[in-house]
SEKELO-161524 format. One record per residue (C-alpha): x, y, z; chain; residue in one letter. Coordinates in pm, 1 decimal, padded with zeros to 6 digits. Layout:
<pts>
       xx       yy       zz chain res
        X        Y        Z     A   A
...
</pts>
This chain:
<pts>
       xx       yy       zz chain res
 -03252.2 -04413.1 -01769.7     A   M
 -03009.5 -04714.8 -01761.6     A   A
 -02958.0 -04847.6 -01408.4     A   A
 -02577.8 -04813.0 -01445.9     A   S
 -02603.0 -04428.9 -01474.6     A   E
 -02628.9 -04192.3 -01155.0     A   T
 -02817.1 -03876.2 -01094.2     A   T
 -02842.9 -03654.1 -00818.6     A   I
 -03230.2 -03620.4 -00837.6     A   L
 -03461.7 -03781.8 -00609.2     A   T
 -03654.6 -04056.4 -00814.0     A   P
 -03972.3 -03849.2 -00800.8     A   Y
 -03800.3 -03529.2 -00929.2     A   A
 -03649.1 -03771.4 -01202.0     A   E
 -03999.2 -03918.6 -01301.5     A   T
 -04161.1 -03572.0 -01289.4     A   V
 -03882.5 -03436.5 -01529.3     A   L
 -03887.8 -03743.2 -01785.9     A   H
 -04287.3 -03691.9 -01805.6     A   K
 -04247.1 -03298.8 -01887.8     A   R
 -03988.2 -03326.6 -02150.3     A   M
 -04200.9 -03480.1 -02433.5     A   P
 -04490.4 -03267.1 -02380.5     A   K
 -04293.3 -02949.5 -02431.6     A   S
 -04082.6 -03086.0 -02751.9     A   V
 -04304.7 -02843.0 -03026.9     A   R
 -04339.6 -02543.8 -02764.5     A   W
 -04141.0 -02228.9 -02859.2     A   Q
 -03934.9 -02017.6 -02675.5     A   A
 -03776.2 -01647.4 -02741.7     A   T
 -03505.5 -01505.8 -02551.3     A   K
 -03632.0 -01149.5 -02406.4     A   I
 -03324.8 -00912.5 -02443.0     A   P
 -03210.7 -00714.7 -02149.0     A   Q
 -03347.2 -00376.0 -02105.4     A   E
 -03035.1 -00257.7 -01912.2     A   I
 -02670.4 -00366.7 -02032.2     A   P
 -02498.1 -00577.9 -01760.1     A   S
 -02194.1 -00809.6 -01783.3     A   S
 -02427.7 -01109.4 -01654.3     A   S
 -02633.3 -01276.4 -01915.6     A   P
 -02977.7 -01222.3 -01907.6     A   S
 -03171.1 -01584.6 -01894.3     A   D
 -03493.7 -01466.9 -01921.0     A   I
 -03721.3 -01636.1 -02195.9     A   Y
 -04102.0 -01608.3 -02329.6     A   Q
 -04257.8 -01965.8 -02375.7     A   V
 -04571.3 -02021.8 -02576.6     A   F
 -04725.2 -02359.9 -02506.7     A   D
 -05002.4 -02332.7 -02768.4     A   F
 -05248.6 -02207.2 -02456.5     A   K
 -05081.8 -01957.9 -02307.5     A   K
 -04726.0 -01755.4 -02314.6     A   T
 -04506.5 -01792.8 -01977.4     A   C
 -04224.0 -01586.1 -01866.6     A   V
 -03908.9 -01791.8 -01759.5     A   V
 -03638.3 -01660.6 -01555.0     A   N
 -03365.9 -01932.1 -01569.7     A   L
 -03133.7 -01762.9 -01311.5     A   N
 -03392.6 -01695.5 -01058.9     A   R
 -03582.2 -02038.2 -01101.3     A   R
 -03895.5 -01887.9 -01164.3     A   T
 -04177.5 -01940.1 -01431.0     A   C
 -04511.4 -01754.9 -01431.4     A   S
 -04702.7 -02080.5 -01451.2     A   C
 -04592.7 -02121.8 -01053.7     A   K
 -04520.9 -02493.5 -01106.0     A   Q
 -04138.6 -02452.7 -01055.3     A   W
 -04186.6 -02244.6 -00743.0     A   H
 -04466.4 -02495.2 -00612.3     A   S
 -04277.0 -02801.3 -00660.9     A   L
 -03921.0 -02702.6 -00673.6     A   G
 -03876.6 -02905.9 -01014.8     A   I
 -03861.9 -02728.4 -01348.8     A   A
 -04178.2 -02687.7 -01521.4     A   C
 -04235.1 -02789.9 -01895.2     A   S
 -04150.7 -02408.8 -01959.1     A   H
 -03816.0 -02391.2 -01798.8     A   A
 -03715.7 -02720.3 -01993.5     A   I
 -03810.1 -02539.8 -02295.9     A   V
 -03617.2 -02221.1 -02222.0     A   A
 -03342.6 -02407.4 -02101.3     A   S
 -03314.1 -02633.7 -02412.7     A   R
 -03325.8 -02315.5 -02613.9     A   H
 -03037.0 -02179.0 -02401.3     A   S
 -02809.9 -02485.2 -02499.5     A   N
 -02882.9 -02653.0 -02140.4     A   I
 -02889.1 -02996.9 -02215.8     A   Y
 -02873.6 -03174.4 -01861.4     A   E
 -03161.0 -03212.3 -01632.1     A   L
 -03244.6 -02823.8 -01566.0     A   P
 -03221.3 -02631.6 -01240.2     A   Y
 -03346.2 -02830.2 -00932.0     A   M
 -03376.9 -02684.8 -00614.1     A   T
 -03183.1 -02841.7 -00314.7     A   A
 -03466.8 -03029.2 -00183.7     A   Y
 -03548.2 -03219.7 -00501.4     A   Q
 -03168.5 -03361.7 -00502.6     A   T
 -02998.7 -03638.0 -00297.7     A   Q
 -02669.7 -03654.8 -00170.7     A   T
 -02498.5 -03969.2 -00210.8     A   V
 -02196.8 -04089.4 -00004.6     A   Y
 -02081.1 -04404.5 -00192.4     A   P
 -01852.5 -04653.1  00026.6     A   L
 -01537.4 -04807.1 -00088.0     A   P
 -01520.9 -05179.6 -00107.6     A   P
 -01503.6 -05373.1  00206.1     A   P
 -01145.8 -05452.4  00146.1     A   S
 -01063.9 -05061.5  00085.4     A   E
 -01231.6 -04938.5  00426.6     A   R
 -01042.1 -04812.5  00690.4     A   E
 -01162.3 -04911.8  01059.0     A   I
 -01065.9 -04724.2  01373.7     A   P
 -00856.5 -04838.5  01620.2     A   D
 -01090.9 -04839.5  01897.3     A   P
 -01349.8 -05003.3  01673.5     A   L
 -01121.8 -05301.1  01625.9     A   I
 -01032.3 -05366.1  01970.9     A   S
 -01414.2 -05360.8  02042.7     A   V
 -01482.9 -05610.8  01718.1     A   L
 -01198.2 -05848.8  01821.2     A   L
 -01314.9 -05896.9  02182.5     A   S
 -01649.1 -06023.3  02060.8     A   M
</pts>
């Protein structure tokens, strides 16, 4: 990732995801049809990784391999399912693997409260 790009992911979560992506390039995903018709789309996939088959539910952020639940970072199976679902951004992170960023304006644009100005001027 280029230095000028921004991300809401923690550096650790971003590193883990970027290591998992190439590993899953040739894996196969098949959407599992809904058993009961519903107005909300079903995002449940069966993913075959050449060793085993896992079931991924993108809506619930779960995978039968349990890695997604244990780390809170999308597993390789979830990455394949999200790619199959045409979701190309870094998939489905939990809140504790993201970071909130509050950017500061340039110093010339910052507002200093009146009480603080009087304290700074008296120094």
